[in-house]
Each structure stands twice: as structure tokens, then as C-alpha cells.
C-alpha positions in Angstrom: -10.9 -22.0 -49.4 -7.5 -23.1 -50.5 -7.4 -26.4 -52.2 -3.6 -28.3 -52.5 -3.0 -31.1 -55.1 -0.2 -32.8 -56.3 0.1 -32.1 -60.2 0.9 -34.3 -63.3 3.3 -32.7 -65.8 0.1 -31.8 -67.6 -1.6 -30.1 -65.3 1.3 -28.0 -64.8 1.7 -27.3 -68.2 -1.8 -26.6 -68.9 -1.5 -24.1 -66.1 2.0 -22.6 -66.9 0.9 -19.0 -67.3 -0.5 -18.9 -63.7 2.5 -20.8 -62.6 4.5 -18.2 -64.4 2.6 -15.1 -62.5 3.3 -16.7 -59.4 6.9 -16.8 -59.8 7.2 -13.5 -61.2 5.1 -12.3 -58.3 7.6 -13.6 -55.6 11.0 -13.0 -57.5 9.4 -9.3 -57.7 8.6 -9.2 -54.2 12.3 -9.9 -52.9 12.3 -14.0 -52.8 15.4 -15.4 -53.5 14.3 -18.6 -55.5 17.5 -18.6 -58.0 15.9 -15.7 -60.4 16.9 -12.1 -60.9 14.9 -9.1 -61.3 13.2 -8.3 -63.6 12.1 -11.5 -64.4 10.0 -11.8 -67.6 6.8 -13.5 -67.3 7.8 -15.5 -70.8 10.8 -16.6 -68.7 9.2 -17.7 -65.9 6.8 -19.9 -67.8 9.9 -21.3 -69.8 11.0 -22.1 -66.6 8.1 -24.0 -65.5 7.8 -26.0 -68.7 11.3 -27.0 -68.6 10.8 -28.9 -65.3 7.8 -30.7 -66.8 9.7 -33.9 -67.9 11.4 -34.3 -64.4 7.6 -34.1 -62.9 6.3 -36.6 -65.6 9.1 -39.0 -64.8 9.0 -38.7 -61.0 12.1 -37.1 -60.4 10.5 -33.3 -59.2 7.1 -33.4 -57.5 4.8 -30.5 -57.6 1.9 -29.7 -55.4 -0.1 -26.4 -56.1 -2.3 -24.2 -54.0 -5.6 -23.4 -55.6 -8.4 -20.4 -54.9 -11.0 -19.8 -57.3 -9.1 -21.4 -60.2 -6.0 -19.6 -59.6 -2.3 -20.7 -58.5 -1.6 -18.8 -55.3 1.2 -21.4 -54.3 3.5 -24.0 -54.8 6.1 -26.3 -53.2 8.3 -28.9 -55.1 10.1 -32.2 -53.6 13.0 -33.5 -55.3 13.9 -37.5 -54.3 17.5 -38.1 -54.2 18.2 -40.4 -57.0 21.1 -42.0 -55.7 21.3 -45.4 -54.1 22.7 -44.1 -50.6 19.9 -41.2 -50.7 16.8 -42.5 -51.5 15.8 -42.1 -47.9 15.7 -38.4 -48.3 14.2 -35.7 -50.6 14.8 -32.0 -51.0 12.0 -29.6 -50.6 12.4 -26.9 -53.2 10.4 -23.7 -54.5 7.8 -22.9 -51.8 5.8 -20.0 -53.2 2.9 -18.1 -52.2 1.5 -14.9 -53.6 2.0 -11.7 -51.8 -1.6 -10.9 -52.0 -2.6 -14.5 -50.0 0.3 -14.5 -47.6 -0.4 -14.4 -43.7 -3.4 -17.2 -44.4 -1.4 -20.2 -43.6 -1.1 -21.3 -47.4 2.6 -21.7 -47.1 2.4 -23.7 -43.9 -0.4 -26.3 -45.5 1.6 -26.7 -48.5 4.9 -27.6 -46.4 2.8 -29.9 -44.0 1.2 -31.6 -47.4 4.7 -32.2 -49.0 6.0 -33.6 -45.2 2.9 -36.0 -45.4 3.2 -37.1 -48.8 6.9 -37.6 -48.1 6.5 -39.6 -45.2 3.8 -41.7 -46.9 6.5 -42.2 -49.9 8.8 -44.3 -47.2 11.1 -41.0 -47.0 12.5 -40.7 -43.6 14.8 -36.7 -44.1 13.9 -34.0 -45.9 16.3 -30.9 -46.5 15.9 -27.3 -47.8 17.7 -24.0 -48.0 16.3 -20.6 -47.3 18.1 -16.7 -47.5 19.1 -16.3 -43.9 17.1 -13.8 -42.3 14.0 -14.2 -44.7 10.1 -14.7 -43.1 10.5 -18.1 -44.5 12.7 -19.0 -41.4 10.3 -18.7 -39.1 7.8 -20.8 -40.9 10.1 -23.6 -40.9 11.5 -23.2 -37.3 7.7 -23.2 -36.2 6.9 -26.2 -38.4 9.8 -28.1 -36.5 12.7 -28.0 -39.0 16.2 -27.7 -37.6 19.0 -25.2 -38.5 22.2 -27.7 -39.8 24.1 -24.5 -40.4 24.5 -21.2 -42.7 26.7 -21.1 -45.7 27.9 -17.3 -46.6 27.2 -15.8 -49.8 25.5 -18.9 -51.2 23.3 -17.0 -53.2 22.1 -13.4 -54.6 18.8 -12.2 -54.0 17.0 -10.9 -57.1 18.5 -7.8 -57.1 21.9 -9.3 -57.2 23.1 -8.8 -53.5 24.5 -12.2 -52.2 23.0 -13.4 -49.1 24.1 -16.1 -46.7 21.5 -19.2 -46.8 20.4 -21.5 -44.0 20.2 -25.1 -44.3 17.5 -26.9 -42.6 16.3 -30.8 -42.3 13.8 -32.5 -40.7 13.5 -36.1 -39.7 10.2 -37.9 -40.8 8.4 -40.7 -39.3 7.9 -42.9 -42.6 4.1 -44.2 -43.3 5.8 -47.3 -44.8 8.8 -49.2 -44.4 
């Protein structure tokens, strides 16, 4: 069974090697997450360690999917800090290890973040993903709306530029 939990900075740091393994796996699999291949495990671990202060102060919220003591997926939520945007957040870094894909882990992580965002009083989520990627099917199936496509927005892990699709989802807040 896959357990999903929001992590503290300490929990993230304690498992940074597992998060690094996950990041390396998804980049090796072609996911466009801001990294180029080959991604060294030490560089992946350093990146995760670099986000711990943002997790500690609430500027970034990270959830992990865990199976048998192993991190198999993650998703992050980055609330807007500007006064005129505190009703919204960006969903970032949805990752699922290639050997557990197709079992609903990504769908469960996305649902968890959407629920937590609504419970926190957020009413709008945004995200971007490589146009034509398998993630687009997930977002559409989960009720996300395509806002548009930006050409040549980011490169894939091989360095080839691709368009990115921007999605949004309006939420019904659990608290006023």
C-alpha cells in the first residue's frame, strides 16, 4: 500500500538520498522538471537539500508517496506570497518512479495536494507541464483546465526545447 504524507524539512533531509534516486529516475525517463540528463545523484540530493529551508518556513510544501519504506513519488505546492495572490498556489515537481507508474500514485498525490490546498483556503492552483507529455492526460482527467501553450518554454533532459502547457484548477475552499 502506498502511504502519502506531507513532510517536514527534517523528514525531507533524512530521506534526501531517496528523493535524489526518484529525481534521477524521472529525469532519466525523460521528464522535464528543470534538469538535464545525466543528473548525478549527488546533484539531485543537493537540489532537494537546497529546498529544505523553503519547506521549513512554509514557502514550499512537499508530500511523499512511500511504499515499504521507499519514496516512490512526490508532489510540491508553492503558495503565492504576494498579498494579491494569497488565494493561489503553484503545483510543482509531481514525480513518480518509473517502476510504480500506472498504479494511481500520481493521481493520489495530485488529489492530496488539491485537498490540502482547499483546506488551507486556497481557491486556485496552477501548474505547467511539457506539451504532449503523459502528465497532460492525468491533469485533464483530474479536472484541470488548459490555459494555453507557450512555445519553446523549456528543454527536456536531453536539451531539446519543447512547448509547455499551462493548466489551472479552481477549488472550493474548505475555510473562508
